[in-house]
C-alpha positions, 0 to 999 in steps of 0.5 A: 500500500502506497502513501496515497490517501485513505478512502473514507469507508463509512459503510458498516458490514450491516449496511453492505449486507442490506444493500447486497440483499436489495441488489440480489432482489433487483437482479432476480427481477432483471433476469425475470424481465429478459425477453426478445425485446432485449435482443431486438434492442441489440440488433438496433444498436448493431444497425446503427453501427453498421449504418455509420460504417457504410456511410463512412466507407461510402464517402471515404473513397471520394477524398480523405476526410475526417467526417468519413473517418469519424463515421468509420470509427464509430462503427468500429467502436460499436462492434467492440463496446456495444456488441462484443462486450455484452455478448462475450459476457453472455448478456444474451445467452439466457434469452430463448430464440437468440441465434448462436452467433449472438451468444458467448459461444458463437460470437467472433469464434472461428471463421466469424472472428473478422465478421463479428469483431475485427479488432487488435485484441484476441478473443480468448485473451480478452475473456481472461483479461477482462471478463475474469480478472478485471471484473473479479479482481477490480481495483486490486494489484491483480486487476490487469486494468489497474491504471495507476499501478500500470503507469507507476513508471511514468507517475514517479518519473522526473519527466516534465509534466507537459511531456507526461501529458503529451505521452498520454495524448499520444498513447490514446491514439494507439492504446489498443494495439500497443497496450490492450492487445499485449495485456490480453496476450500476457494474461492468456500466457499466464493462464496457460502456464503449468505452474507459478514458477512458469507464470512468473516468467511470462514477459511483460510489455517492457520486454523486447520478446513480446514485440520482436517477431523473432521471439515466440511471444512477439511472433504470437503478437504479430500473427494473432493481433497485428497482421490479421486486423491490419490486413483486414482494415488497411489492405482488404477493405481499401482494395475493395474500392479498386474498381473506382480507381487507384485514387479511391483505394488510397483515399480509403486507406488514408481515411482508415488510418485516421479512423483508427486513430479516432477509434482509439481515442473514442474508446480511450475516452469511454473506457479508461475513466471508468475506474480511475480518479482521485476519488476512486478506491483501490483494494489491498486484497480480494473481496470475500463474500457477495456483500463486499463484492457488490460494495466494491463494484459500486465504489470502485466504478464510475458512471457517466451521463446516461439516458437516451439510446443515442447518448448510450450508443456513443458511450458504448454503454460504458456509462452504466459501468456500476450496473455492468460490474454488478451484473456483467451478463445482462443485456444493454437495455436492462442497464437503462432500467436498472440504473435509477434503481441502483442509484436509489438503493445506494442512496438508501444504504449510504453507499457512494454512487459516482456519476459525472460527465465523461470529460470530467472523469477523463481529466481526473483519470489523466491526472492520475496517469501523470502522477498529479493526483493519486487514487485512494486506498480503501480502509479495512476498518469499517464503523462497526469494527473500529470501536472493537479495535479501539477497545482492544487497543485500550485494554492492551495499553492498560496491560502495557502500563501495568507491566512497566510498573509492577513485579511479575507476580503483581502483573499476573494478578492485575492483568486478570482484573483488567481482562 
């Protein structure tokens, strides 16, 4: 634990227990409410994303331009945030009548990889890094998405602050291929390790092996992450416009590069601020029990502005981060219904529910990344354990005082009276 400030946990065990009980009831209501309407809503979001991609590419061949690039990028982010994310969590698995390709067992699997979710990130690695570790070790050192820990090297460096902010800005344009894909591969290698000793030897992104195609790890990175996606996005798609002339191919290629930068920046904006800020706690150990788990998902997450389908679509439904972390395997449309109910329950039980503009949260996130501010550590003592601890300390203090002043025989007798 660092010298970071302590998160003032004013929630007792009894409050956490009552909150968990209410949330469990709400979860049952949500699952009972599942229907094909939730799937129809997903299909609607898919059509919105497809429309953006079609409009973007349909105009990209004319001349390289930021409008076409923006539309392509929105379609790109939609495939990850609004489609792959909820589907691979199993959000539509329990709805009868949903085609297999829209379930966690069929989406982006095998030949459908580049059809369903063309991306830098390997599906299996995403499942381990995000679905398992991030969601169930949130805010701990074992959370691979713990931004403050991952960027400690820059936070403590003596680089001028302007340079740190510049590095973050550049990082936002390439973070998926250089950060997320490497993180996903690393966690997948750790999972496949035969023992702890082998897992400890898995190289991190600071090791040249994970980048060089002349090493096994680097070769895997290039063959599974870089070449398939780059070939699809920057070679295959532009070549489809060859009948319109070579200039059209070049125009689509350039616009696709710009779109990729936009997509990285867009996803950076709506993903990284979800669990970072000087008001978001980190945790020293793993949550034990449902009461503590629910509590951590709420105080360790941040919502953005919510409401309309358009607002939620542009946020990639990551503006419902609290509700999503409570119940990852729910359809997108259910979060819209649950959000006001969860917020009301938090207010009822005295649990902090953070919700701010994504741009406000971005500023707080970047400040943590560069070391200007720090996240807070959740205190282990709660209002119902502090009095007992204080009483114990008081007794121990009396015992120490007696031991210092009397003989061994007298000590035994007086300690008995104190206890």
